[in-house]
C-alpha positions in Angstrom: 0.0 0.0 0.0 1.2 3.5 -0.9 0.0 5.7 1.9 -1.2 9.1 0.6 1.3 8.8 -2.2 4.1 8.9 0.3 7.5 7.2 -0.4 7.3 3.5 -0.7 10.1 0.9 -0.7 9.9 -2.8 -1.8 9.9 -5.5 0.8 12.7 -7.6 -0.8 15.3 -8.6 1.9 13.3 -7.1 4.8 11.8 -9.3 7.4 9.4 -8.3 10.2 7.7 -10.4 12.8 4.5 -10.0 14.6 4.8 -9.7 18.3 2.3 -10.0 21.2 4.2 -7.9 23.8 2.6 -4.7 24.8 5.8 -2.5 24.7 9.1 -2.5 22.9 11.8 -4.7 24.4 14.9 -3.1 25.8 17.6 -2.7 23.2 21.1 -3.8 24.2 24.4 -3.6 22.3 27.3 -5.9 23.2 30.7 -4.8 22.1 32.9 -7.9 22.6 35.6 -9.5 20.4 35.6 -12.9 22.1 33.4 -15.0 19.9 32.6 -17.6 22.5 31.7 -15.1 25.2 29.6 -13.1 22.7 27.6 -16.1 21.6 26.8 -17.1 25.2 25.7 -13.5 26.1 23.7 -13.0 23.0 21.8 -16.3 23.4 21.2 -15.8 27.1 19.9 -12.2 26.8 17.8 -13.1 23.8 16.2 -15.9 25.9 15.4 -13.2 28.5 13.4 -11.3 25.9 16.0 -8.5 25.3 16.7 -7.2 21.8 20.4 -7.8 21.6 22.9 -6.7 18.9 26.7 -7.4 18.7 29.7 -5.6 17.4 33.1 -7.4 17.4 35.5 -4.5 17.1 35.8 -1.1 18.9 35.2 1.0 15.8 32.1 -0.9 14.8 30.8 -0.8 18.3 31.4 3.0 18.6 29.6 3.6 15.4 26.6 1.4 16.3 26.3 2.8 19.8 25.8 6.3 18.3 23.3 5.2 15.6 21.3 2.4 17.1 19.4 4.1 20.0 20.2 1.5 22.6 18.9 1.4 26.1 22.1 -0.2 27.5 25.7 -1.0 26.3 27.8 -3.9 27.5 31.4 -3.0 26.6 34.6 -5.0 26.9 37.7 -2.9 27.6 40.3 -4.7 25.5 39.0 -4.5 21.9 40.7 -4.4 18.5 40.8 -1.0 16.6 39.5 1.1 19.6 39.5 0.2 23.3 36.4 0.2 25.4 37.4 3.1 27.6 37.8 5.4 24.6 34.3 4.4 23.4 32.7 5.2 26.7 34.7 8.4 27.2 33.7 9.7 23.8 30.1 8.8 24.1 29.8 10.6 27.5 31.6 13.6 26.1 29.1 13.8 23.3 26.1 13.6 25.6 25.1 9.9 25.3 23.7 8.8 28.7 22.5 5.2 28.2 23.8 2.9 31.0 27.1 1.1 30.3 28.1 -2.2 31.9 31.8 -2.7 31.6 33.0 -6.3 31.3 36.7 -7.0 31.4 39.4 -9.5 32.5 41.2 -6.5 34.1 40.1 -6.9 37.7 42.5 -4.8 39.7 41.0 -2.0 41.8 42.6 0.7 39.6 41.1 -0.8 36.5 37.6 -0.9 38.0 37.9 2.7 39.3 39.1 3.9 35.9 36.3 2.2 34.1 33.7 3.7 36.4 35.2 7.2 36.5 35.4 7.4 32.7 31.6 6.9 32.5 30.8 3.2 33.1 27.8 2.5 35.4 28.8 -1.0 36.6 31.9 -3.2 36.2 31.8 -7.0 35.9 35.1 -9.0 35.9 35.6 -11.9 33.5 34.9 -14.8 33.8 31.4 -14.1 34.9 28.2 -16.1 35.4 25.5 -15.4 32.9 22.8 -15.0 35.7 24.9 -12.3 37.3 25.3 -10.5 34.0 21.6 -10.6 33.5 20.9 -9.4 37.1 23.2 -6.4 36.5 21.6 -5.6 33.2 18.1 -5.7 34.9 19.3 -3.4 37.7 20.8 -0.8 35.2 17.7 -0.8 33.2 15.5 -0.1 36.3 17.4 3.1 37.0 15.1 6.2 36.8 14.4 7.5 33.3 15.7 11.0 34.1 19.3 9.8 34.2 19.0 8.3 30.7 19.2 10.1 27.3 16.4 12.7 27.0 16.8 13.3 23.2 16.4 10.7 20.5 18.2 11.3 17.2 17.9 9.8 13.7 19.9 11.8 11.2 18.8 15.4 11.5 15.6 14.5 13.2 15.5 14.9 17.0 12.8 14.1 19.5 13.0 15.9 22.9 11.5 13.6 25.5 11.3 16.5 28.1 9.9 19.3 25.9 7.9 16.7 23.9 8.6 18.4 20.6 10.5 17.3 17.5 13.1 19.2 15.5 14.4 18.5 12.0 17.4 20.6 11.3 16.5 24.1 12.4 12.8 23.4 12.1 10.7 22.9 15.2 7.8 20.4 14.9 4.9 20.4 17.3 3.3 17.0 17.9 0.0 15.8 19.2 0.0 13.3 22.0 -0.6 10.4 19.6 2.0 11.7 17.1 4.6 12.0 19.9 4.0 8.4 21.0 4.2 7.2 17.4 7.4 9.1 16.6 9.0 7.9 19.9 8.2 4.3 18.9 9.7 4.8 15.4 12.8 6.6 16.6 13.7 3.8 19.1 13.7 1.3 16.3 15.2 3.1 13.2 15.7 1.0 10.1 13.3 -1.6 11.4 10.1 -2.3 9.5 7.2 -1.9 11.9 3.9 -3.6 10.9 0.5 -2.2 11.4 -0.3 -4.8 14.0 2.9 -3.9 16.0 1.9 -0.3 16.0 -1.7 -1.1 17.1 -0.4 -3.2 19.9 2.6 -1.2 21.2 1.4 2.4 20.6 -2.4 2.1 20.9 -2.4 -1.0 23.1 -5.0 -2.9 21.1 -5.3 -6.6 22.2 -7.1 -7.5 19.0 -6.6 -6.4 15.4 -9.6 -4.4 14.3 -10.3 -3.5 10.7 -9.2 0.1 11.0 -7.2 2.7 9.1 -6.1 4.3 12.4 -2.4 3.6 11.8 -2.4 4.8 8.2 -4.1 8.1 9.2 -1.7 8.9 12.0 1.4 7.8 10.0 0.2 10.1 7.2 -0.2 13.1 9.6 3.2 12.4 11.1 4.9 12.0 7.7 3.6 15.4 6.6 5.2 17.0 9.7 8.6 15.4 9.7 9.1 15.2 5.9 8.9 18.9 5.0 9.1 20.4 1.6 12.5 19.9 -0.1 13.6 17.5 2.7 14.5 14.0 1.8 11.8 11.6 3.1 12.5 9.6 6.3 9.2 7.9 7.1 8.7 5.3 4.4 6.0 2.8 3.5 7.1 -0.8 2.9 4.7 -2.5 0.4 2.7 -5.2 2.1 4.4 -4.9 5.4 4.3 -1.6 7.2 6.5 1.4 7.7 10.1 2.2 8.5 12.0 5.4 9.7 15.3 5.7 8.1 18.0 8.3 7.9 18.3 9.6 4.3 21.3 8.3 2.5 
């Protein structure tokens, strides 16, 4: 379906799944070069219903941490290309406030102090038990919202969670309550195709799938606000599947 003649992209190579959960899962990025440890952590946290991604080098991890809108990072200190301390320091310097769990074989007091002072929120020494890692992840994610990032960014689009307004470049965008919730949901999952059923469940909290054009109408209103005249489109329709928010290439 091409919503209101808005931009549409084909569904080739894109996969989306229907979910029954009422809210988006916490998104976690693991930056770890040890393949065996990474596989164990990825499998364990996925089994605990987290949405978990992995970067195997420091440079890839640093880039993904800035672009992926994660709720929590798990960062090894000794990484190829760029060490974990540098990643954390640079993220904090640039205003990224998501919790960071440092994992490292460096267990001396000075190493732990340095990891926490540079911007880590907790420090776990290798080898560790997976239940302990999960418990620390749970604890960090329970911290009050106000100490986490208050501005979401995708390209030149920003959503201020305190002022509850959006900005694209120098342009300020006023949002209705429904538009704010919808854009918040899209910006926490950029580049991911979101189906109409997912939006009905997670944004409007429907427990059944009515025959309604509610999603299409609201996405259309939101698109007209964030994709201004002469601006490259960001909110795209995916034929036969749903919608995706993407930074223009």
